[in-house]
N, C-alpha and C positions, 0 to 999 in steps of 0.2 A: 114320883119326885125322889131324886137320888140323895139330896142333902137337906132334909127337912129342918134340921137344927140351924143350918146356915140361912135358910130361907126365913125362918122365924126370927133369927137374930138380925137379919137385914131389915125386916119389917119394923122391929123395935127401933133400930138405928134411924130409919127413915122418919118414923114418928117423932123421935127425939129432935132430929134436925128441923122438922116442920114446926113442932111446938116451940122450939127455941126462937123461931121467927114470929111466933104468935099467929101462924097461919092455920086456917081450917083445911080440911082435906080438899074442899072445893077450890080454895085459893091456890093451893099447890097444883092441883089438876089444871086449873086455868093457865097458870104460869108455864107449866110443862106441856100444855096442849095435849093432855091425855084425859080420859074419862075419870070422873070421880071414883067410879067403880074400880078402875085400875089401881088407884091409890089405896082404896079400901082393901082390895084383895092382897096387895103387897104387904100392907101393914098388918093384916091378920093372917099372913102366911097361907093364904088360900091359892096362891099362885106365885110363880117366880117371874121376875121382871126380865124382859128381853133386853138385849144390848141397846136397841133403839130407845126403849123407855128409860133405861139407865142414863143414857146421854141426855135425854130431855129433862129428866129430874135434876141431874147435875147442873145443867144450864139454868134451870129455873131457880135452883138454890144458890147459884153463883159460886159453885165449888167445882173442883176438878173431879173427874171420874174416879181417880184413885182415892180422893178424900171421901167420896160417896160410898165406895165399897170397903172402906177401912172400918170394920165394925167388930173387931176382935174383942173389945171390951163387952159388948152385948153378948157375944158368943160365950165368953168366959163366964158371964153372969148366969147363963143357962145351965151350967154344970151343976 
């Protein structure tokens, strides 16, 4: 993994977006049509999301892809 801090920050950001909607990991996975394990791995920085998964997550959360990947605040908090 080339950018572990970014992967971790994105996972935190995704979890915040999910929690803001009051969704479980399973609900997000269902809306995004991905496996719950995929959501878990992303949120716990055990893997990086592919562009296909990012698009699915953005659609599920009803936000744009740029909004989904704007997680600089989470990255700044990791410093």
